[in-house]
N, C-alpha and C positions, 0 to 999 in steps of 0.2 A: 515488609506488607507480605502475608501470607494469600496466595491463589485461592487456597480453600480450608474452609475448616470445617471438619466430617463431624457430624453427628449421628451418636449410632441409640437405638431404643430395642431394647429385645434382648435376651439371651445369643440367639441367632446371629444378630445383627452383631454383638461386639467381636466375635469371631470374624466372622464376616468385614465388617469394616475397618479390622486390622490390613487385612490381607488388600482392600481397595485403597489403605492409605499408602501403603508398600511400591501397588503398581502406577497410584497418581505420584509417586516419591520418584522412582525409576523413569517415570516420563518427563522428568526435571522440573516440577510444580514445587512451591513449596507450600506443603499441608500443615497444619495442626489438627491432631487429634485429638477430641474430646475425651480426656481423660480423666474428669471429676465429676463425675455421673450427673445425677440432676436430670429432671424430667424433659422433655421434647422442646419446653417453651423457655425453661430455663438454660437451655445448652444454645437454643439459637440465637437469644438475647448475648449468649459469648461471642456467639459467631459475628454478630453485629459488630461487639466492640472490637473482637480480635483486628477488625478494617480487611478482612477476607474479601475479597471481591463474589466468591460465590462460597453458599452452601451446600457441602455434598449429603444428603441424607439417605441412612440407611437402617431401616425398621426388620425387623422380623420377614415382612413381606417383600421387599426389596430383596433382601438376603435368600430366599427360598426362589426368587427368582432370577437371581444372578445380575439384579441390575438397581441401580441407582437411583436417587432421582437429587437434580442440581436445581437450585432457586439463586440467582442472580439477587446478591444483597447489597451493592451500589451503582446499580441502573435499572431501568425497567428492563422488565424480562418477564415472563411467565417460569413456573418451575415446570423443569420435564422430566420423566422417567427416562431411560437413556441406560444402554452397556456401557461396562465402566472405559472402553476404548473410544464410543459416542462423547463421553463426559470428557474426558482426559482434551479430547478434538477439539470438543465446543470451550473447554475453558481453556487450552493455550490459544484457540484464535480470539477470544476477547482480550488474554492478557497481551497479545502482540497486536493489537488493535484493528484487526480484520473485520 
């Protein structure tokens, strides 16, 4: 089961999202990078169906700001905007049961 499913929407988000996925993987997280395109809603359905704990969302706004949005998929919680480092920490703490 992946730790995160990366959802991307927009031209800048495509490039930035690929770098974010690399950073998450380098931090030891299992990441699925949406590669089939599709609108935001269809990508979120794929994220949920993947069994991932979190959706990491990258749009052109996030790409321009150098942040991501992290949405829990398996537990209650609010979607949060965070730096990539903060997102890694948040996901790792959840995976490790902290």
